[in-house]
C-alpha positions in Angstrom: 7.8 -9.9 -22.8 7.4 -6.2 -23.3 8.2 -3.5 -20.7 4.4 -3.2 -20.2 3.4 -6.8 -19.7 3.9 -9.5 -17.1 3.4 -13.0 -18.4 3.1 -16.4 -16.6 3.5 -19.5 -18.7 2.1 -22.8 -17.5 -0.2 -23.6 -14.6 1.5 -23.8 -11.3 -0.8 -24.4 -8.3 2.0 -23.6 -5.8 2.4 -20.1 -7.4 -1.3 -19.4 -7.8 -1.7 -17.2 -4.6 1.3 -15.1 -5.6 0.1 -14.6 -9.1 -3.4 -13.7 -7.9 -2.0 -10.9 -5.8 0.3 -9.6 -8.5 -2.5 -9.8 -11.1 -5.1 -8.0 -9.0 -7.1 -5.4 -10.9 -8.6 -2.4 -9.2 -9.6 1.2 -9.5 -9.2 2.7 -6.0 -12.8 1.9 -5.1 -12.6 -1.8 -5.3 -10.2 -4.5 -6.5 -10.4 -8.2 -7.4 -7.5 -10.7 -7.2 -6.4 -12.4 -10.4 -8.0 -15.7 -9.6 -9.2 -18.3 -12.1 -12.9 -17.5 -12.7 -14.0 -21.1 -12.6 -12.5 -21.7 -9.1 -13.9 -21.0 -5.7 -11.7 -20.3 -2.7 -9.7 -23.2 -1.4 -6.2 -24.3 -0.7 -4.9 -23.2 -4.1 -7.2 -20.4 -5.2 -8.5 -17.3 -3.4 -10.7 -15.0 -5.6 -11.0 -12.1 -3.1 -12.8 -8.8 -3.8 -12.3 -5.8 -1.5 -13.9 -2.4 -1.4 -11.8 0.4 0.0 -12.8 1.2 3.6 -15.3 -1.6 3.9 -14.5 -3.0 7.4 -16.3 -5.2 9.9 -15.6 -6.2 13.5 -15.9 -9.8 14.8 -15.3 -11.6 18.1 -13.1 -14.7 18.3 -11.9 -17.0 21.0 -8.2 -17.6 20.8 -6.3 -19.8 23.3 -9.2 -19.4 25.7 -9.2 -15.6 25.3 -11.9 -13.4 23.8 -10.4 -11.1 21.1 -12.0 -8.6 18.8 -10.6 -7.8 15.3 -11.7 -5.5 12.6 -11.0 -6.7 9.0 -11.3 -5.4 5.5 -14.1 -7.6 4.3 -13.8 -10.2 1.5 -17.0 -9.4 -0.5 -19.1 -11.8 -2.5 -17.2 -13.3 -5.5 -18.5 -11.8 -8.7 -15.8 -13.5 -10.9 -17.3 -17.0 -11.0 -17.8 -18.3 -14.5 -17.4 -22.0 -15.0 -18.1 -24.4 -17.9 -18.5 -28.0 -18.9 -18.9 -30.0 -22.1 -21.5 -32.5 -23.3 -20.4 -35.7 -25.0 -21.8 -36.9 -28.3 -23.9 -39.4 -26.3 -25.4 -36.5 -24.4 -23.5 -37.0 -21.1 -22.3 -33.9 -19.3 -18.6 -34.0 -18.4 -17.5 -32.6 -15.0 -17.2 -28.9 -14.5 -13.7 -27.7 -15.7 -11.0 -26.9 -13.2 -7.3 -26.4 -14.0 -6.6 -28.5 -10.9 -8.4 -31.6 -12.2 -8.4 -31.4 -16.0 -5.8 -31.8 -18.7 -4.2 -28.6 -20.0 -2.3 -28.5 -23.3 -1.0 -24.9 -22.6 -1.7 -22.1 -20.2 -0.8 -18.4 -20.2 -1.8 -15.5 -18.0 -0.8 -12.0 -19.1 -1.1 -8.8 -17.1 -1.1 -5.8 -19.4 -0.1 -2.7 -17.4 -0.7 -0.1 -20.1 -4.3 -1.3 -20.6 -4.9 -2.6 -17.0 -6.3 -5.9 -18.2 -5.7 -9.5 -17.3 -5.9 -12.0 -20.1 -5.9 -15.8 -19.8 -5.5 -18.3 -22.6 -5.4 -22.1 -22.4 -6.4 -25.2 -24.3 -8.2 -28.0 -22.5 -8.3 -31.6 -23.7 -11.3 -33.7 -22.7 -10.7 -37.3 -23.8 -14.5 -37.9 -24.3 -15.1 -34.7 -26.3 -12.0 -33.0 -27.8 -9.9 -29.9 -27.4 -11.4 -26.6 -26.3 -9.6 -23.3 -26.7 -10.5 -20.7 -24.0 -9.5 -17.0 -24.1 -10.5 -14.6 -21.4 -9.9 -10.9 -20.7 -11.1 -9.0 -17.6 -11.0 -5.4 -16.3 -12.0 -3.4 -13.3 -13.1 -0.1 -14.9 -11.0 2.9 -14.1 -13.6 5.4 -15.3 -16.7 4.0 -13.6 -15.5 2.8 -10.2 -18.5 0.5 -9.8 -18.0 -1.6 -12.9 -16.0 -4.7 -13.8 -16.3 -7.0 -16.8 -15.1 -10.4 -18.0 -15.2 -11.6 -21.6 -14.7 -15.3 -22.4 -14.4 -16.9 -25.9 -14.7 -20.7 -26.2 -13.5 -22.3 -29.5 -14.0 -26.0 -30.3 -11.2 -27.8 -32.2 -12.5 -30.5 -34.6 -15.7 -31.4 -32.7 -19.2 -30.2 -32.3 -21.6 -30.3 -29.4 -22.8 -28.2 -26.5 -21.2 -26.2 -23.7 -22.9 -25.2 -20.5 -21.7 -21.9 -19.0 -22.5 -21.0 -15.4 -22.2 -17.4 -14.4 -22.5 -16.8 -10.6 -22.5 -14.3 -7.8 -21.3 -16.2 -4.8 -22.1 -15.0 -1.3 -20.7 -18.1 0.4 -17.4 -16.3 1.3 -15.3 -15.8 4.4 -12.0 -14.0 5.1 -9.6 -16.9 4.7 -6.7 -15.5 2.7 -4.2 -15.6 5.6 -3.5 -19.0 7.1 -2.3 -17.8 10.5 -5.7 -16.1 11.0 -7.5 -19.4 10.6 -8.4 -19.6 14.3 -10.3 -16.3 14.0 -13.9 -15.8 13.1 -14.0 -14.9 9.4 -17.7 -14.8 8.6 -18.3 -11.1 7.9 -21.0 -11.4 5.3 -24.6 -12.0 6.5 -28.3 -11.5 5.4 -27.5 -12.6 1.9 -30.4 -12.3 -0.6 -30.3 -13.3 -4.3 -32.6 -12.8 -7.2 -32.9 -12.4 -11.0 -33.9 -9.7 -13.4 -34.7 -11.2 -16.7 -33.6 -11.6 -19.5 -30.0 -11.7 -18.5 -29.2 -10.4 -14.9 -28.8 -11.9 -11.5 -28.3 -9.9 -8.3 -27.0 -10.4 -4.8 -27.3 -8.2 -1.7 -25.8 -8.7 1.8 -24.7 -6.8 4.9 -21.6 -6.9 7.0 -22.5 -8.4 10.3 -21.6 -5.6 12.7 -20.7 -2.5 10.7 -24.0 -3.1 8.8 -22.6 -1.9 5.4 -25.1 -2.9 2.7 -23.4 -4.4 -0.3 -25.1 -5.1 -3.7 -23.9 -6.7 -6.9 -25.6 -7.2 -10.2 -24.3 -9.4 -13.0 -25.4 -9.2 -16.6 -24.3 -12.3 -18.6 -25.0 -12.3 -22.4 -23.9 -14.2 -25.5 -22.5 -12.2 -28.4 -22.3 -12.8 -32.1 -25.9 -14.0 -32.2 -25.3 -17.4 -30.5 -28.5 -19.2 -29.6 -28.9 -20.6 -26.1 -31.2 -22.0 -23.5 -31.1 -19.9 -20.4 -32.0 -20.7 -16.8 -31.7 -18.8 -13.5 -31.3 -20.3 -10.1 -31.3 -18.2 -6.9 -30.0 -20.3 -4.1 -29.7 -19.0 -0.5 -26.3 -17.5 -0.9 -25.6 -17.8 -4.7 -27.3 -16.3 -7.7 -26.7 -18.5 -10.8 -27.3 -17.9 -14.5 -26.8 -21.0 -16.7 -26.6 -21.0 -20.5 -26.4 -24.1 -22.8 -25.0 -23.2 -26.1 -24.2 -25.2 -29.3 -20.6 -25.0 -30.3 -18.7 -26.2 -33.4 -15.4 -25.5 -35.2 -15.6 -22.0 -36.8 -18.5 -21.0 -34.5 -16.9 -19.8 -31.3 -19.0 -19.0 -28.3 -18.4 -15.6 -26.7 -19.9 -14.6 -23.4 -19.7 -11.3 -21.6 -20.2 -10.9 -17.9 -20.7 -7.3 -16.7 -20.8 -6.6 -13.0 -21.7 -3.6 -10.8 -20.9 -3.2 -7.2 -22.4 -0.6 -4.8 -22.4 -0.2 -1.0 -24.3 1.9 1.4 -21.2 4.1 1.8 -21.6 5.4 -1.7 -22.8 8.9 -2.4 -25.4 10.0 -4.9 -27.4 6.8 -4.7 -30.8 5.9 -3.2 -30.1 2.3 -2.3 -27.2 -0.1 -3.2 -29.2 -2.8 -4.9 -31.3 -0.4 -7.0 -28.1 1.4 -8.0 -26.4 -1.8 -9.0 -29.3 -3.0 -11.1 -29.7 0.4 -12.8 -26.0 0.6 -13.6 -25.7 -2.9 -15.0 -28.7 -2.4 -17.2 -27.2 0.7 -18.8 -23.6 -0.4 -19.0 -22.0 -0.6 -22.4 -20.8 -3.8 -24.1 -17.4 -5.1 -23.3 -15.7 -3.6 -26.3 -16.9 -0.1 -25.4 -16.0 -0.6 -21.7 -12.6 -1.7 -22.7 -12.1 1.4 -24.9 -13.1 3.9 -22.2 -11.1 1.9 -19.6 -7.9 2.0 -21.7 -8.4 5.7 -22.4 -8.7 6.4 -18.6 -5.5 4.5 -17.9 -3.7 6.4 -20.7 -4.5 9.6 -18.8 -3.3 8.1 -15.6 0.0 7.0 -17.1 0.6 10.5 -18.5 0.3 12.0 -15.1 2.5 9.3 -13.5 5.2 8.9 -16.2 8.4 7.2 -15.1 11.2 6.1 -17.4 13.9 3.8 -16.2 15.7 1.4 -18.6 15.8 -2.4 -18.2 14.3 -4.7 -15.7 14.3 -2.1 -13.0 12.0 0.0 -15.2 9.7 -2.9 -15.7 9.4 -3.6 -12.0 8.9 0.1 -11.2 6.1 0.3 -13.7 4.4 -2.7 -12.0 4.8 -1.0 -8.6 3.3 2.2 -9.9 0.4 0.1 -11.5 -0.5 -1.4 -8.1 -0.2 1.9 -6.3 -2.6 3.5 -8.7 -5.0 0.6 -8.5 -5.2 1.0 -4.7 -5.0 4.8 -4.5 -6.6 6.2 -7.7 -8.3 9.6 -8.3 -11.5 7.9 -7.1 -9.8 7.7 -3.6 -10.2 11.5 -3.4 -14.0 11.0 -2.9 -13.6 8.3 -0.2 -12.9 8.3 3.5 -10.1 5.8 3.4 -6.4 5.6 4.4 -3.4 3.7 3.0 -3.9 0.0 3.4 -0.5 -1.5 4.0 -1.2 -4.5 1.8 -3.2 -2.7 -0.9 -6.6 -4.0 -1.9 -4.9 -7.2 -2.8 -5.3 -9.5 0.2 -6.1 -9.8 3.9 -2.8 -9.6 5.6 -2.7 -7.0 8.4 -6.5 -7.2 8.1 -6.5 -4.3 5.6 -5.4 -1.9 8.3 -3.7 1.5 7.9 -0.2 1.7 9.5 2.5 4.3 8.8 3.0 3.2 5.2 1.6 6.6 4.0 5.1 7.9 5.1 6.4 6.0 2.0 3.4 6.6 -0.3 2.4 10.3 0.0 5.8 11.7 -1.0 5.3 10.1 -4.4 1.6 11.1 -4.7 2.2 14.7 -3.6 4.0 15.4 -6.9 1.6 13.6 -9.1 -1.9 13.3 -7.5 -2.0 15.8 -4.7 -5.8 15.5 -4.5 -5.3 11.9 -3.4 -2.8 12.9 -0.8 -5.2 15.5 0.6 -7.9 12.9 0.8 -5.6 10.5 2.7 -4.7 13.3 5.1 -8.4 14.1 5.6 -8.8 10.4 6.7 -6.4 11.2 9.5 -8.1 14.5 10.3 -11.5 13.0 10.6 -10.0 10.6 13.2 -8.3 13.4 15.2 -11.0 13.4 17.9 -10.5 9.7 18.4 -6.7 10.2 18.6 -7.3 12.9 21.3 -9.5 10.5 23.2 -6.8 7.8 23.1 -4.2 10.3 24.5 -6.6 11.4 27.2 -7.2 7.7 28.2 -3.5 7.5 29.0 -3.7 10.8 30.9 -1.9 12.7 28.1 -2.6 15.8 26.2 -2.8 16.1 22.5 -3.4 13.3 20.0 -2.1 9.8 20.0 -2.8 8.2 16.7 -3.2 4.3 16.6 -0.5 2.1 15.2 -3.2 0.3 13.2 -6.2 2.2 12.1 -9.4 1.0 10.3 -12.9 2.4 10.1 -13.2 4.9 13.0 -9.6 5.5 14.1 -9.5 3.4 17.3 -6.5 1.3 18.0 -6.9 -1.8 15.9 -3.6 -3.5 16.7 -4.2 -7.1 17.9 -3.4 -7.8 21.5 -2.2 -11.3 20.6 -0.4 -12.6 17.6 0.4 -16.1 16.4 3.9 -17.4 15.8 3.4 -19.9 13.0 6.7 -21.6 13.9 5.8 -22.4 17.5 2.0 -22.4 17.2 1.9 -20.1 20.3 -0.2 -17.0 20.7 2.0 -14.2 22.1 1.2 -10.7 23.5 1.5 -8.0 20.8 3.0 -4.7 22.0 3.4 -3.0 18.7 0.6 -0.5 19.6 3.4 1.3 21.5 4.7 2.6 18.1 3.6 6.1 18.8 6.0 7.4 16.1 3.0 6.9 13.7 2.0 10.4 14.9 5.2 11.9 13.7 4.7 10.2 10.3 1.3 11.9 10.0 2.8 15.2 10.9 5.6 14.7 8.4 3.1 13.9 5.6 1.1 17.0 6.4 4.2 19.2 6.1 5.5 17.5 2.9 2.1 17.7 1.2 1.8 21.4 1.9 5.4 22.1 0.9 4.9 20.3 -2.4 1.5 21.8 -3.3 1.6 25.2 -1.6 -1.8 24.3 -0.1 -1.7 26.9 2.7 -5.4 26.6 3.2 -5.0 23.0 4.4 -1.8 23.8 6.3 -3.4 26.7 8.2 -6.6 24.7 9.1 -6.8 20.9 9.3 -3.0 20.4 8.9 -2.3 22.8 11.7 -4.7 21.2 14.1 -3.1 17.7 13.5 0.4 19.1 13.7 -0.3 21.0 17.0 -2.1 18.1 18.7 0.7 15.6 17.8 3.3 18.1 19.1 1.3 18.5 22.2 1.3 14.8 22.8 5.1 14.6 22.4 5.6 17.5 24.8 3.4 15.9 27.4 4.9 12.4 27.0 8.5 13.8 27.5 9.5 13.8 31.1 12.5 15.8 32.5 15.3 13.7 34.1 17.4 15.6 36.5 20.2 13.0 36.3 20.9 13.7 32.6 19.5 17.2 32.5 17.4 16.2 29.5 13.9 15.2 28.7 13.1 11.5 28.0 10.4 9.6 26.3 9.8 6.2 28.0 7.8 3.1 27.2 7.6 3.2 23.4 8.5 0.9 20.5 10.4 2.1 17.5 10.2 1.0 13.9 12.2 -2.2 14.8 9.4 -4.3 16.1 11.7 -7.0 17.3 12.4 -5.0 20.5 9.3 -4.3 22.5 10.7 -4.5 26.0 13.9 -4.9 28.0 15.0 -8.5 28.7 13.2 -9.8 31.8 11.2 -6.6 32.2 7.7 -6.9 33.7 6.2 -4.3 31.4 6.6 -3.5 27.7 8.2 -0.6 26.1 11.7 1.0 25.7 13.2 4.3 26.7 14.5 7.0 24.4 14.2 5.3 21.0 16.4 7.6 18.9 14.0 7.6 15.9 11.0 8.4 18.0 12.8 11.2 19.9 14.4 12.9 16.9 11.1 12.8 14.9 9.3 14.2 18.0 11.8 17.1 18.0 11.1 17.7 14.3 7.4 17.8 15.0 7.8 20.3 17.8 10.1 22.4 15.7 7.7 22.5 12.8 4.7 23.3 15.0 6.6 26.3 16.4 7.6 27.4 12.9 4.1 27.1 11.7 2.7 29.2 14.6 5.3 31.9 13.9 4.4 32.2 10.2 0.6 32.1 10.7 -1.4 35.4 10.2 -2.2 36.8 13.6 -6.0 36.3 13.2 -5.5 32.7 12.2 -3.1 32.0 15.1 -5.6 33.4 17.6 -8.4 31.4 16.0 -6.3 28.2 16.2 -5.3 28.8 19.8 -8.9 29.1 20.6 -10.0 26.1 18.6 -7.4 23.7 20.0 -7.4 25.4 23.4 -3.7 26.0 23.2 -2.2 28.0 26.1 0.6 30.4 25.3 2.6 29.0 28.2 2.8 25.6 26.4 5.0 27.0 23.7 8.2 27.7 25.7 8.1 24.1 27.0 7.8 22.8 23.4 10.8 24.9 22.5 12.8 23.6 25.5 12.0 20.0 24.9 12.9 20.4 21.2 16.4 21.5 22.4 16.9 19.1 25.3 15.3 15.7 24.4 17.8 12.9 25.0 19.3 10.9 22.1 21.4 8.0 23.4 24.8 7.1 22.0 27.2 4.2 22.6 30.6 3.2 21.1 30.5 6.3 19.0 27.2 5.5 17.3 23.6 6.6 17.8 21.9 4.0 20.1 18.6 2.6 18.8 17.3 3.1 22.4 18.7 3.6 25.8 20.4 0.4 27.0 20.9 -1.1 23.5 24.6 -1.5 24.2 23.8 -3.8 27.1 22.2 -6.4 24.9 24.0 -9.6 23.8 25.5 -10.0 20.4 23.8 -12.6 18.2 25.8 -15.3 16.4 24.5 -14.3 12.9 26.6 -16.8 11.0 25.3 -19.7 13.1 21.6 -18.8 12.5 22.2 -18.2 8.8 23.7 -21.7 8.6 20.8 -23.3 10.5 17.9 -21.6 8.7 17.1 -20.9 5.0 16.0 -17.4 6.0 16.3 -15.4 9.2 14.2 -12.5 8.1 11.7 -13.4 10.9 14.4 -13.9 13.5 11.8 -13.1 16.3 9.8 -16.1 15.3 12.8 -18.4 15.1 14.1 -17.4 18.6 10.7 -17.6 20.2 10.2 -21.1 18.8 13.6 -22.0 20.4 12.4 -20.7 23.8 14.5 -17.6 23.5 13.6 -13.9 22.7 15.0 -11.4 20.3 14.7 -8.8 23.0 18.0 -10.1 24.4 20.0 -9.4 21.3 21.4 -6.6 19.2 19.3 -7.7 16.3 16.8 -5.5 14.4 14.0 -6.5 12.1 14.3 -3.4 9.9 15.8 0.1 9.7 15.2 2.0 12.9 17.9 4.6 13.6 18.7 4.6 9.8 15.1 5.7 9.1 16.4 9.2 10.1 18.6 9.1 7.1 15.7 8.2 4.9 13.4 11.0 6.0 15.9 13.8 6.3 18.8 15.0 4.2 22.2 15.1 5.8 22.0 18.8 6.3 18.5 18.5 7.9 19.6 15.7 10.2 22.7 17.7 11.3 20.5 20.7 12.1 18.2 18.6 14.2 21.0 17.1 16.2 22.6 20.5 16.5 19.4 21.9 17.9 19.6 19.2 20.6 23.2 20.1 21.3 24.8 17.1 19.6 27.4 17.3 16.9 26.4 14.7 14.3 29.7 14.5 12.3 29.8 12.6 9.0 32.0 10.0 10.6 29.5 9.3 13.4 26.7 8.8 10.9 28.9 6.5 8.8 29.8 4.4 11.8 26.1 4.3 12.7 25.2 3.0 9.3 27.9 0.4 9.4 26.9 -0.7 12.9 23.2 -1.4 12.2 23.8 -2.8 8.7 25.6 -5.7 10.4 22.7 -6.2 12.9 19.6 -6.1 10.8 17.7 -9.1 9.4 15.5 -7.1 7.0 12.3 -8.8 8.2 10.3 -6.0 6.5 10.2 -5.1 2.9 10.6 -1.5 3.9 14.1 -2.2 5.3 15.9 -2.8 2.0 14.3 0.4 0.6 15.6 2.5 3.5 19.0 0.9 3.5 19.2 1.4 -0.3 18.6 5.1 -0.1 20.8 5.6 3.0 23.7 3.7 1.4 23.3 5.6 -1.9 24.2 8.7 0.1 26.9 7.0 2.3 28.3 3.8 0.6 27.2 3.7 -3.0 28.9 0.4 -3.9 26.5 -1.5 -1.6 23.3 0.5 -2.2 22.2 -1.4 -5.3 22.0 -4.7 -3.5 19.3 -3.3 -1.2 17.5 -1.4 -3.9 17.3 -4.5 -6.1 16.1 -6.6 -3.2 13.2 -4.1 -2.7 12.4 -4.1 -6.3 12.1 -7.9 -6.3 10.5 -8.3 -2.9 7.0 -9.0 -4.2 7.6 -10.3 -7.6 10.0 -12.9 -6.1 8.0 -13.2 -2.9 11.2 -13.1 -0.9 9.4 -13.3 2.4 8.1 -16.8 1.6 4.4 -16.6 0.9 3.5 -13.1 2.3 2.9 -11.5 -1.1 0.0 -14.0 -1.7 -1.7 -12.3 1.2 -1.4 -8.9 -0.4 1.3 -6.7 -2.0 3.5 -4.4 0.1 2.2 -1.0 -0.9 4.7 1.1 1.1 7.7 -0.7 -0.4 6.2 -0.4 -3.9 5.6 3.3 -3.6 8.9 3.7 -1.8 10.8 2.4 -4.9 9.1 5.1 -7.0 10.0 7.7 -4.5 13.6 6.3 -4.4 13.9 7.4 -8.1 11.9 10.6 -7.7 13.4 12.0 -4.5 16.2 9.6 -3.5 18.4 9.7 -6.6 17.7 13.4 -7.4 17.9 14.6 -3.8 14.7 16.3 -4.6 13.1 18.3 -1.7 10.1 20.7 -1.9 10.7 23.4 0.7 10.9 27.2 0.9 8.9 27.6 -2.3 11.6 25.8 -4.4 12.7 22.5 -5.8 16.0 21.6 -4.0 18.2 19.1 -5.9 21.2 17.2 -4.6 21.7 14.2 -7.0 23.0 10.9 -5.7 25.0 8.8 -8.3 23.9 5.2 -8.4 25.6 3.5 -11.4 22.9 0.8 -11.8 20.2 3.6 -12.1 22.3 6.2 -13.9 19.5 7.1 -16.4 15.9 7.9 -15.5 13.1 10.3 -16.1 9.8 11.2 -14.7 7.3 14.0 -14.7 5.7 15.7 -11.7 3.1 18.2 -10.7 4.4 21.2 -8.7 2.7 24.4 -7.6 0.2 24.5 -10.5 2.7 23.2 -13.1 1.5 20.0 -14.8 4.1 17.7 -16.3 7.4 19.2 -15.1 10.0 16.9 -16.5 13.1 15.6 -14.7 15.6 13.7 -16.8 19.0 12.3 -15.9 21.2 11.1 -18.8 24.7 11.5 -20.2 26.0 13.1 -17.1 23.5 15.8 -16.8 20.1 16.5 -15.1 17.5 18.3 -17.1 14.5 20.2 -15.7 11.8 20.8 -18.3 9.0 23.2 -17.4 6.0 23.1 -19.8 4.6 26.3 -21.3 1.9 27.8 -19.1 0.8 31.0 -17.4 2.3 30.0 -14.1 5.3 31.6 -12.4 8.9 30.3 -13.0 10.1 27.5 -10.8 13.0 28.2 -8.5 15.6 25.3 -8.5 18.2 25.3 -5.7 21.4 23.3 -5.9 24.2 22.9 -3.4 26.1 25.9 -4.8 23.5 28.0 -6.7 19.9 28.7 -7.4 18.4 29.0 -10.9 14.9 30.1 -12.1 13.3 28.0 -14.8 10.5 29.8 -16.7 7.6 28.0 -18.4 8.6 26.8 -21.8 12.3 26.5 -20.7 14.7 23.6 -20.1 17.5 23.9 -17.7 20.4 21.4 -18.2 22.5 20.9 -15.1 25.9 19.3 -15.9 27.0 16.8 -13.2 28.9 16.8 -11.0 29.9 20.5 -11.5 26.1 21.4 -11.9 26.9 24.2 -14.2 23.6 25.3 -15.7 22.8 26.2 -19.3 19.4 27.0 -20.7 17.6 26.6 -23.9 14.2 28.1 -24.5 
């Protein structure tokens, strides 16, 4: 296998869902899972197609309760193309399926460079003979509304006929996630089908409540002059085009299926069905589509270059591929956020969480226009976030933990524990730290791009309203002489209440409080640096009173951060919890990643124990450099000595089950700075999280986009110590022996293709020739200026610079 391909040999029904997720093809507008074209959805196969931002809300009855959930809709299946053979006696054999027919060999290959999925197999029919089948598909990166499938059938030592059925199937539900099976999944309604001769069928439908109109058109043609009889059948929910073609050795049958997809959310169209039919009628043949598609991906790869040797490099390239399929330049034209599981499946219902915290830092330095679009998604939902805060009697903006179409809180109120079969209350909506993640992304984007227009307008409004929420949520406690934030949930979702408490939430989550301080500090910094006229305009727009600012400053200096046993406490009272017998649980269960489910099924609760699902306190070491973190604690009057942080890292490392793919990522970076010998174990685990499906089936429900993007950022920012601040690139390289060589290019302040390379004990910064200003590079002990057309070689660890023009 080359560094650009992922290949699967042999047909394995048990692995099919995983392969379908990892072989998904998309272009940022829509994506289709890598399912076998001849198979409809069932226990083995799930050919899902998802358009970014296409949500629908349905009511369900669960355990006697009425619940409402909004989901990313599984759209009609355009991929269906099945076949059957006719015997010499004129009898049609059953339609082929890999689950019921004999396979002599079987291979699926994902080509990352070309963004194609090929499938090759040989099928033996005892009544007819051996048929060779070769398929290649694409979801076009240049035209976001186009997809295509080419299939070539070759008879070995027999002659006869083959019937090919090309279909658009509207008989679909959301059924990718087994634990949602009790929920209503019929989102598609008012299905209509029809034909447009000589070679096209169409299907239109609506989502049942959001009333998004969706239209598909499929043109199916034979190439190489094959003669065929053709018939159309428009059933109630399926549009079918059947072709009967003579086949013989040396006379392969090639069929091309070209599909277009439009929705009523699209711009520059009159009506979706009309647009779909018009587009499919003028679409080029498969060969031309493939050429333009490959050329488009070549341009993307140039902008997102990453070079890491060995298996780690292969996996990183796969991760980058899926990030770009979910969030492509087409995303810049859409009103969408960062779906936690990509456009690859239905886990988390396609919702937007805080994963952009791990995604935007990478995009900022390669595709800043995508980052800005994703921040605009949040800005458009700022009024809804303000309404949510007001509903709680709070000022400012309270963004939802799970967001979908309109920015309301989409977090389910009940969730199923598959181990016990019980539906349990879900309190994860108390993760208000998502607001800090949004503020962090606003700041990081503007530092990386120099986009002061965004920072001074939309970015400022979000930052100030989030700061205002934290200031209003913090309450002064005379006993401690500090402000406290009560009733929240931190990144560790295991702990959502105190043992035996009659209401959910925890007090003084360290991550929440420290990031709130950061938000308040940045908001005050921004107001100080704004031009007077803009500050006055902003005060008027957000109705900010001058008297609010002294309180913000006071809270940012007196918010409580709890400690115990010489370490930072995850939340107040953490030390009162019981210790878990980790060895006993590891001995009893194959995996304890979802310790919360295990304990609940035993009649216990993880709330009683010092046991975390994922990095919580240690997230602070992921977001902030050691110097930044010390400054934040110093502002609060705490001395965060290196030894305190090291003890904190050790303490939580022993008490974390890593039930989230983000956990290994965070621990890998934190340990790379603190305990390098152990870091690679966690980095490697994150690299393999999806390809090895370490969470036992979850990847088949969609890839983990935050973890994938985070591994890219681990190289880009983690290993280099790269920060974009104060109009400079700051570097503080972290040695990680297993990743001692790497290279990537980035886009910074108008410079396209700035190269960063580490090899042979030095770090090189290459600035391409341009009319832009020199780039200022700041190291721990010096600053250098690198002009366009120059390379600066920084010898490690002394970091003595030398230049060559």
